C-alpha positions as CSV (number, residue, x, y, z in Angstrom):
1,M,-1.2,29.5,-19.2
2,G,0.0,26.1,-17.9
3,D,3.4,24.7,-17.7
4,P,4.5,23.5,-21.1
5,A,6.4,20.6,-19.5
6,A,3.2,19.3,-18.0
7,G,2.2,17.6,-21.3
8,S,5.7,16.3,-22.1
9,P,6.4,12.5,-22.3
10,A,8.8,12.8,-19.4
11,F,6.2,14.5,-17.2
12,C,3.6,11.9,-18.1
13,R,6.0,9.0,-17.3
14,A,6.8,10.6,-14.0
15,L,3.0,10.9,-13.1
16,E,2.5,7.3,-14.2
17,T,5.4,6.1,-12.0
18,L,3.9,8.0,-9.0
19,A,0.5,6.4,-9.6
20,I,2.1,2.9,-9.9
21,A,4.0,3.4,-6.7
22,Y,0.8,4.4,-4.8
23,H,-1.1,1.4,-6.4
24,E,1.5,-1.1,-5.4
25,A,1.9,0.5,-1.9
26,G,-1.9,0.2,-1.5
27,H,-1.7,-3.5,-2.2
28,A,1.1,-4.1,0.2
29,V,-0.1,-2.0,3.1
30,A,-3.7,-3.4,2.8
31,Q,-2.4,-6.9,3.1
32,L,-0.3,-6.1,6.1
33,L,-3.1,-4.3,7.9
34,V,-5.9,-6.7,6.9
35,C,-4.1,-10.1,7.2
36,P,-0.6,-9.9,8.5
37,A,-0.4,-13.7,8.7
38,L,-0.3,-13.9,4.8
39,P,3.3,-13.1,4.2
40,L,4.3,-10.4,1.7
41,T,7.4,-11.2,-0.2
42,N,8.1,-7.9,-1.9
43,A,6.7,-4.9,-3.9
44,S,8.2,-3.3,-6.9
45,I,7.7,-0.6,-9.5
46,A,10.4,-2.0,-11.8
47,P,8.7,-3.0,-15.0
48,E,8.8,-6.7,-15.8
49,G,7.1,-8.1,-18.9
50,D,3.6,-6.7,-19.1
51,E,3.6,-5.6,-15.5
52,L,4.4,-2.0,-14.6
53,G,4.6,-3.0,-10.9
54,R,3.6,-5.7,-8.5
55,A,3.1,-6.6,-4.9
56,C,3.9,-10.3,-4.3
57,F,2.5,-12.5,-1.5
58,E,3.2,-16.1,-0.6
59,N,0.6,-18.5,-1.9
60,Y,-2.0,-18.7,0.9
61,A,-2.5,-22.4,0.3
62,E,1.1,-23.0,1.4
63,T,0.7,-20.7,4.4
64,I,-2.6,-21.8,5.9
65,V,-2.9,-24.3,8.7
66,P,-5.7,-27.0,8.3
67,D,-8.8,-26.6,10.3
68,A,-8.7,-28.4,13.6
69,D,-11.9,-30.4,12.8
70,G,-10.2,-31.8,9.7
71,E,-13.3,-31.5,7.5
72,D,-12.6,-30.9,3.8
73,A,-16.2,-30.8,2.5
74,D,-16.5,-27.1,2.6
75,M,-13.8,-24.5,2.3
76,P,-12.3,-23.9,5.8
77,E,-13.1,-20.6,7.4
78,H,-9.5,-19.5,7.6
79,E,-9.0,-20.2,3.9
80,R,-12.1,-18.1,3.2
81,Q,-10.7,-15.3,5.4
82,Y,-7.4,-15.4,3.5
83,L,-9.2,-15.1,0.2
84,E,-11.3,-12.2,1.5
85,S,-8.1,-10.5,2.6
86,E,-6.5,-11.1,-0.8
87,A,-9.5,-9.5,-2.5
88,I,-9.4,-6.5,-0.2
89,S,-5.7,-6.1,-0.9
90,L,-6.2,-6.5,-4.7
91,L,-8.9,-3.7,-4.6
92,A,-6.9,-1.4,-2.2
93,G,-4.1,-1.0,-4.8
94,P,-6.3,0.8,-7.4
95,L,-8.2,2.6,-4.7
96,A,-4.9,4.0,-3.3
97,E,-4.1,5.1,-6.9
98,Q,-7.4,6.8,-7.2
99,R,-6.9,8.6,-3.9
100,F,-3.4,9.7,-4.9
101,C,-4.9,11.1,-8.2
102,G,-7.6,13.0,-6.3
103,Q,-10.4,10.9,-7.7
104,T,-13.5,9.8,-5.8
105,L,-13.2,6.3,-4.3
106,E,-16.0,4.5,-6.1
107,P,-16.5,2.4,-9.1
108,P,-15.4,2.3,-11.8
109,L,-11.9,1.7,-10.7
110,P,-9.1,3.0,-12.9
111,G,-8.1,1.1,-16.1
112,S,-4.9,-0.1,-14.3
113,A,-7.2,-2.2,-12.1
114,R,-8.4,-4.6,-14.8
115,T,-6.1,-7.4,-13.7
116,D,-6.9,-6.8,-10.0
117,Q,-10.6,-6.8,-10.7
118,A,-10.3,-10.0,-12.8
119,D,-8.4,-11.7,-9.9
120,V,-11.1,-10.6,-7.4
121,T,-13.8,-11.9,-9.7
122,D,-11.9,-15.2,-10.0
123,I,-11.8,-15.4,-6.1
124,A,-15.6,-14.7,-6.0
125,H,-16.3,-17.5,-8.4
126,L,-14.1,-19.9,-6.4
127,L,-16.1,-19.1,-3.3
128,H,-19.6,-18.8,-4.9
129,D,-21.2,-20.9,-7.7
130,D,-24.1,-18.5,-8.1
131,R,-23.1,-15.5,-10.3
132,R,-25.4,-13.0,-8.4
133,V,-23.9,-14.1,-5.1
134,A,-20.4,-13.8,-6.5
135,R,-21.2,-10.3,-7.8
136,A,-22.6,-9.3,-4.5
137,W,-19.5,-10.6,-2.7
138,V,-17.2,-8.5,-5.0
139,G,-19.3,-5.5,-4.1
140,S,-19.0,-6.3,-0.4
141,M,-15.2,-6.6,-0.8
142,L,-15.0,-3.3,-2.6
143,R,-17.0,-1.6,0.2
144,R,-14.6,-3.1,2.7
145,A,-11.5,-1.9,0.7
146,I,-13.0,1.6,0.3
147,D,-13.6,1.7,4.1
148,L,-10.0,0.7,4.7
149,V,-8.6,3.3,2.3
150,Q,-10.9,6.1,3.5
151,N,-11.3,5.4,7.2
152,D,-8.4,3.5,8.6
153,G,-6.1,6.2,10.0
154,R,-3.1,3.9,9.6
155,F,-3.6,3.2,5.9
156,W,-2.8,6.4,4.0
157,P,0.3,7.5,6.0
158,A,1.7,4.0,5.5
159,V,0.9,4.0,1.8
160,K,2.7,7.4,1.4
161,A,5.8,6.0,3.2
162,V,5.9,2.8,1.1
163,A,5.2,4.7,-2.1
164,A,8.1,7.1,-1.4
165,A,10.4,4.3,-0.6
166,L,9.4,2.5,-3.8
167,L,10.2,5.6,-5.8
168,R,13.6,5.7,-4.2
169,E,14.5,2.0,-4.4
170,Q,12.1,0.6,-7.0
171,T,11.8,-2.7,-5.1
172,L,11.3,-3.3,-1.4
173,T,11.5,-6.5,0.6
174,S,8.8,-7.7,2.9
175,D,11.0,-6.7,5.9
176,E,11.5,-3.2,4.5
177,I,7.7,-2.7,3.9
178,S,6.8,-4.2,7.3
179,T,9.2,-1.8,9.0
180,L,7.8,1.2,7.2
181,V,4.2,0.2,8.0
182,H,5.1,-0.4,11.6
183,E,7.0,2.8,12.0
184,T,4.3,4.8,10.3
185,T,1.4,3.3,12.3
186,E,3.4,3.9,15.5
187,R,3.8,7.6,14.6
188,T,0.1,7.8,13.7
189,R,-0.9,6.5,17.2
190,R,1.1,9.2,19.0
């Protein structure tokens, strides 16, 4: 017979907190690995309003440097790359949560990913007017995020380190997260 504490409210809250820590760590680590030029400000598992956790990044529009050719007609390539990186980071959070929970990394993403998926869809519609093209782009970003989570040897050890630190501290600064990711990726290379 199973452990009677396993169904208790305290046990369920502890599991939820673990899942949130891995989810937010997934966002933060993905952003640092995919697009380190887009500054991370912090990550937290301290509840705030409706949010159970969050990874915060500076607004890419304030970070990007204008294209050298100065043309505004189409979205500059570097801006497109920032948006792709943001989409991958948004999807990597729920994928890290799925991996932590022992689930297969494929759609549908967990219910906790609704906001992340809505944000990725918004980015897709910003980039593509055609709904089919936007939907295909979201699928492409999901495949890239799955590849990062499953196949980049730096990702999972860094996520585990950041999640553990989030569980201890609740909130981490960008410097603390960057240091953990750097130290973990250095150990992974050895």
